[in-house]
LUMFISE-622901 format. One record per residue (C-alpha): residue number from 1; residue in three letters; x, y, z. Coordinates in nm, 2 decimals, always signed. Example, Ala and Ser with C-alpha at 12.3 -4.5 7.8 and 13.67 -1.06 7.14 Angstrom:
2
{node 1, "ALA", {+1.23, -0.45, +0.78}},
{node 2, "SER", {+1.37, -0.11, +0.71}},
This chain:
119
{node 1, "UNK", {+0.00, +0.00, +0.00}},
{node 2, "UNK", {+0.13, +0.34, -0.09}},
{node 3, "UNK", {+0.08, +0.68, +0.07}},
{node 4, "UNK", {-0.27, +0.82, +0.11}},
{node 5, "UNK", {-0.39, +1.04, -0.17}},
{node 6, "UNK", {-0.66, +1.31, -0.15}},
{node 7, "UNK", {-0.98, +1.34, -0.36}},
{node 8, "UNK", {-1.05, +1.53, -0.57}},
{node 9, "UNK", {-0.73, +1.45, -0.73}},
{node 10, "UNK", {-0.50, +1.72, -0.86}},
{node 11, "UNK", {-0.26, +1.70, -1.15}},
{node 12, "UNK", {+0.03, +1.72, -0.91}},
{node 13, "UNK", {-0.09, +1.42, -0.70}},
{node 14, "UNK", {-0.13, +1.21, -1.02}},
{node 15, "UNK", {+0.21, +1.32, -1.15}},
{node 16, "UNK", {+0.37, +1.20, -0.83}},
{node 17, "UNK", {+0.23, +0.85, -0.86}},
{node 18, "UNK", {+0.37, +0.57, -1.08}},
{node 19, "UNK", {+0.17, +0.32, -1.28}},
{node 20, "UNK", {-0.15, +0.53, -1.29}},
{node 21, "UNK", {-0.41, +0.48, -1.56}},
{node 22, "UNK", {-0.66, +0.76, -1.59}},
{node 23, "UNK", {-1.03, +0.68, -1.65}},
{node 24, "UNK", {-1.23, +0.92, -1.86}},
{node 25, "UNK", {-1.60, +0.94, -1.96}},
{node 26, "UNK", {-1.57, +1.13, -2.28}},
{node 27, "UNK", {-1.34, +1.42, -2.20}},
{node 28, "UNK", {-1.41, +1.42, -1.83}},
{node 29, "UNK", {-1.16, +1.26, -1.59}},
{node 30, "UNK", {-1.36, +1.03, -1.36}},
{node 31, "UNK", {-1.11, +0.80, -1.18}},
{node 32, "UNK", {-0.79, +0.60, -1.17}},
{node 33, "UNK", {-0.65, +0.25, -1.14}},
{node 34, "UNK", {-0.29, +0.19, -1.04}},
{node 35, "UNK", {-0.04, -0.09, -1.11}},
{node 36, "UNK", {+0.12, -0.13, -0.76}},
{node 37, "UNK", {+0.38, -0.41, -0.82}},
{node 38, "UNK", {+0.46, -0.71, -1.03}},
{node 39, "UNK", {+0.57, -1.03, -0.85}},
{node 40, "UNK", {+0.67, -1.31, -1.09}},
{node 41, "UNK", {+0.37, -1.33, -1.34}},
{node 42, "UNK", {+0.12, -1.16, -1.10}},
{node 43, "UNK", {+0.04, -0.79, -1.13}},
{node 44, "UNK", {-0.10, -0.64, -0.81}},
{node 45, "UNK", {-0.33, -0.34, -0.87}},
{node 46, "UNK", {-0.49, -0.09, -0.63}},
{node 47, "UNK", {-0.62, +0.26, -0.60}},
{node 48, "UNK", {-0.91, +0.18, -0.83}},
{node 49, "UNK", {-1.18, +0.43, -0.78}},
{node 50, "UNK", {-1.44, +0.63, -0.96}},
{node 51, "UNK", {-1.56, +0.98, -0.87}},
{node 52, "UNK", {-1.84, +0.91, -0.62}},
{node 53, "UNK", {-2.07, +1.13, -0.83}},
{node 54, "UNK", {-2.01, +0.90, -1.13}},
{node 55, "UNK", {-2.05, +0.57, -0.95}},
{node 56, "UNK", {-2.34, +0.33, -1.03}},
{node 57, "UNK", {-2.32, +0.41, -1.40}},
{node 58, "UNK", {-2.11, +0.11, -1.51}},
{node 59, "UNK", {-1.80, +0.31, -1.56}},
{node 60, "UNK", {-1.60, +0.10, -1.31}},
{node 61, "UNK", {-1.70, -0.22, -1.48}},
{node 62, "UNK", {-1.61, -0.08, -1.82}},
{node 63, "UNK", {-1.27, +0.05, -1.69}},
{node 64, "UNK", {-1.19, -0.27, -1.51}},
{node 65, "UNK", {-1.27, -0.49, -1.82}},
{node 66, "UNK", {-1.05, -0.27, -2.04}},
{node 67, "UNK", {-0.77, -0.26, -1.79}},
{node 68, "UNK", {-0.77, -0.64, -1.75}},
{node 69, "UNK", {-0.78, -0.69, -2.12}},
{node 70, "UNK", {-0.48, -0.45, -2.17}},
{node 71, "UNK", {-0.28, -0.62, -1.89}},
{node 72, "UNK", {-0.34, -0.97, -2.03}},
{node 73, "UNK", {-0.21, -0.86, -2.37}},
{node 74, "UNK", {+0.13, -0.88, -2.20}},
{node 75, "UNK", {+0.23, -1.24, -2.21}},
{node 76, "UNK", {+0.44, -1.21, -1.90}},
{node 77, "UNK", {+0.13, -1.14, -1.68}},
{node 78, "UNK", {-0.06, -1.46, -1.58}},
{node 79, "UNK", {-0.28, -1.31, -1.31}},
{node 80, "UNK", {-0.40, -0.99, -1.15}},
{node 81, "UNK", {-0.45, -0.95, -0.78}},
{node 82, "UNK", {-0.60, -0.67, -0.56}},
{node 83, "UNK", {-0.71, -0.60, -0.21}},
{node 84, "UNK", {-1.07, -0.51, -0.11}},
{node 85, "UNK", {-1.21, -0.43, +0.23}},
{node 86, "UNK", {-1.46, -0.67, +0.36}},
{node 87, "UNK", {-1.70, -0.38, +0.42}},
{node 88, "UNK", {-1.68, -0.27, +0.05}},
{node 89, "UNK", {-1.95, -0.51, -0.07}},
{node 90, "UNK", {-2.01, -0.32, -0.40}},
{node 91, "UNK", {-1.65, -0.35, -0.50}},
{node 92, "UNK", {-1.64, -0.72, -0.40}},
{node 93, "UNK", {-1.95, -0.78, -0.62}},
{node 94, "UNK", {-1.79, -0.60, -0.91}},
{node 95, "UNK", {-1.47, -0.79, -0.89}},
{node 96, "UNK", {-1.65, -1.13, -0.86}},
{node 97, "UNK", {-1.87, -1.05, -1.16}},
{node 98, "UNK", {-1.55, -0.98, -1.35}},
{node 99, "UNK", {-1.39, -1.31, -1.26}},
{node 100, "UNK", {-1.18, -1.23, -0.95}},
{node 101, "UNK", {-1.19, -1.49, -0.67}},
{node 102, "UNK", {-1.11, -1.45, -0.30}},
{node 103, "UNK", {-0.78, -1.63, -0.24}},
{node 104, "UNK", {-0.70, -1.50, +0.11}},
{node 105, "UNK", {-0.84, -1.31, +0.40}},
{node 106, "UNK", {-0.63, -1.06, +0.60}},
{node 107, "UNK", {-0.75, -0.98, +0.95}},
{node 108, "UNK", {-0.54, -0.68, +1.05}},
{node 109, "UNK", {-0.53, -0.39, +1.06}},
{node 110, "UNK", {-0.87, -0.41, +0.90}},
{node 111, "UNK", {-1.04, -0.72, +0.75}},
{node 112, "UNK", {-0.99, -0.74, +0.38}},
{node 113, "UNK", {-0.97, -0.99, +0.10}},
{node 114, "UNK", {-0.71, -1.06, -0.15}},
{node 115, "UNK", {-0.87, -1.14, -0.48}},
{node 116, "UNK", {-0.72, -1.28, -0.80}},
{node 117, "UNK", {-0.81, -1.33, -1.16}},
{node 118, "UNK", {-0.60, -1.56, -1.39}},
{node 119, "UNK", {-0.59, -1.56, -1.76}},
């Protein structure tokens, strides 16, 4: 996990982060998804969020599908993993619908799941 970042995002905050993919609806910036680290053939992602005013419109699902498709074009990547808080039921549901499975539960400091999707 990296340092906390504020929302709304500023250009400076985004410029300071590595591995950021911006999400747009037309010309409007609505969110980000970040490549956190690659371990062997697994890419761990995080900081996936959509502007709260734009949530519930399918933008997250579209962005996640596109991102996963782009990542798997790289033959060196065999799986994608992410963390999701147990309390974030909406995100868990989205990830499960997109083929991610819970592979581990972490109890502390707050209960969360590690989810993974393979090719």
